[in-house]
N, C-alpha and C positions, 0 to 999 in steps of 0.2 A: 679295601674295595676290589673288586671285579673288575674296573675296567672299563662298566658299562653303563654307570651311573654319570649323566653329566650335571654337572654345576654351571648355574648360566645366572650372572648377575645383572640386573637390570633395573632400571625406575618405572615411574607409571606413564611418564612420555620419551623417556631418551634409554641410551647404552646406560649400564652403570658401569661403575666402576670396581673394578678387581683387586680385590687387597693381596697385599704382598703374599702373606701366608696362603691364600688359596691358589698360589700358582702350581703347588704340588699337587695339588688335585686335579688339575688340567683345566682348569676354570675358563670361560669365555664370556665375553660380553654382548648381550643382545639389548634388544627392546622386547618391552614385555609385551607386545602383541604379536613377535615374532619366535620368540621364545615358547609362547600359548598355542599356536596354530600348526606348531611341526608335530607329527610324529614320531614316534620310535622308543627308543629306552626311556627306563625312567628317568624324571630329572628334576634335579632342586633347585628351584629358581628363587633367587634370592634377591627380593623387589627392596631396594636402599631408598628411603624419603629420610626428610628432615623431621618431621612429625607426625602424630597419629589426626591429622586436618585433612592432610591429602589422602589418606584411604578414605575418609568420612566424605569427601566434596568429589572423590570418583568410583563412589559406591555403582551408580549403574553401568560404568565402565567394567567395572571388575568385576559383577554379576554376569556380563557377559562373557566377559574372556576367558574368566575362570571356567565357566560353565565349557566354552570350546576345548579347553585345555584338559577338561577331566573325561571330555568324550574321547579324545585322540590320547589321551596320556594317562589313562586313570590310576597307574602307582605313582605318577609324578608327585612333589609336596612345595609345599610354597613357604619360605621365612621372608616374614616381612618384618624389616626395620624402622621402627615408628620412631626412632630417633631420640633422641635422649632427652628430652624435654620432660617438664614436670606434668605427672597423667594421675587422673585417678580411676578407679574398676570402671568408673561408667562411661568413661572415656575408652579403655579399651574393650570392653563391650561392642563399642559403637564399631571398633575396629572390626572386629570379627564378625559384626551384623552387616558391613559394606562387601563379604565375601560369602557366597551363596552355603544357604546352611547344610547343604548335604558335604561341602566340603572342608567344615570345620575340625573335622579329627586328621583333616590332612595339612593344617597349617599351624606353622609356631612362630611365637612372636620373637622380635630381640627388641632391643631396645639402645640402639645406640653401637658403635667400634667392639665397647667394651665387652660387650656381651656376645656379638653377630658370630664368633670365630664358634663360639658352642654351640649355638641353634644349628647353626651349617653343619657342624658334627654330629650334633643331633639327630638334624634331619636324615643326613645320610645314612646314620644308624638304623635307623628304622624303614629306609629303604632296602637296605642289604636285609635287614632281619626278614622283612618281608618277602625276599627273594628268597631265603631259606626255605620257607616255609611250604610245607605240601599243600598242593591244588587240590583240596576240596571239593569246589566245581568242576574242574577237571576229569576228578576220578569220578565226579557224579553225572557227567555228560559222557563219558565212555561206557559207564556200567546201563545208561540209557539207553545206547548204541546199539548193546546185545540182545535188546529185544524189541528191536526198530520192526524186524521182519515176522512178529506175532502179531502184528495189527495190519489193516489194512489202509486202504486210501484215504479214510476218514479220521485215522488214529483210534479205532477201535480196534480191541483183542478180538482174533477172529477163529473159530473152532479149528478149520482146515487148516490152518494158518499154524497153531497151535501143534496138531497135530505133528504135521509136515515137521516141523523142527524137532520134535520127541520120539519122531523115526516111528511111530504109532498110526494105527489104521483108525478112520475115523468113528469106525464102530466101535473099536477100542476104548478112544477117547470119550463116544457114548457111552459106554458102561461105565466107566471110569467116574463120567457126572451123574449118575443114576438118569440118564436121558435116553429115548431113542434117536437111531442114525439119522433119520429121516427129519427130528426137529432139531438137530444142530446143523442140518444141512438147510433147511428151509430158515430158521433165523440163528445163523454161524456170528452176529454181531450185536443181538439187544442187550438192554440193559443187565438182566437178570444172569444173560451168558457173561458180561463183563464182571459179575463177580465170584460167578464158578471159576472164569478162568484167572483170575489174579494170581492166583496160587502157582498156577504155571508160569505164570510172568517171574515172579520172585524165584523158582526155580532156576528158568533159564538165564538169571542172571549171572548163573555160576559161569557162563560162556565169556564175563571178561576176562577168567584164568586160564580155562581149557577152551582148544578150539572144538568145532562142531564134533568132528570125529570124537575128540575124545570125552564130552559130553555124553554123546549118545553110549559110550563104554562106561561111565561112571555111573547111567541111569540100570545098568543091567552088571553092576557089580554089589556083592552085599557089604552090607555097611553096620559093624556091630550097632553105633550110637540108633540106626532103625528096627535094632531086637534082629540081627542079622538079614532082613532082609534087604532085597535091592528097593533103590529108590523109585522103581517102575513097579514094584511089588506093591510099597507101602502105597503109594498111590491109587491103584487099582485096590486096595482094601479099605478104603476112604479116608485115608492120612495126609492129604497134598499138602494140607498147612502145616503141619509136621515134619516133611521134607522141607517145603519153602523156610522153616525155621534153623531147620537143619542147614541149608544152602547156606542162608546169610550170616548165620556163626562160622560158618567155614571162610567165608569171605571175608571176614572183621578177624579172622581169624583166632575165635574167642569159641571153638566149639564145646558141647557139655560134656 
């Protein structure tokens, strides 16, 4: 464990009791409401009840409180101890339904003290595994941020902004697009212009790995996979899509 994950023992109405074996985890005791309403590090919240009936009867309370937990600590998990009573699949399904549907993948069930320890360590392992995974959403946001300066205040790709990022004149961009300079000045962000400028946006994503200065230098450097042409030369000859494909392969580490 990295010491950042909290283990909190609760019950639906009161503070939960912490088993002796959980002391090595730095486990704490708290009420379910308090544990769910506090933001911060990922938590494994252990709810200890004597029977599945407690969860079923508190369905409205669980829906509201777990939704709040999910908003404030989205990487947290819950271990729901349903006690050691006899139950069947229908009863366990009812326990699951007491929680918000979207939280089902973050819920583990235990069945009394004999299985509680294994369930808690299983939940901790899942949290630690998630913490070690790459953050594709974070990477996507980083890449998206690199092309923000190609868009106007309405969020649309704009020809004059694209020209500036690529270090070329409006006239040069107009020639690349097969349009007149007057046309792109009059309608720099129309629907047809969005389609024409899309390859430029894909190419500009390379700035997730390069500075603006390095990007401009790259545009003027001959590349073997572009038949020895520079990216700008390939774009000017009508092959912006090919340059965009090459750029994406480069970012993904799979150049053709």
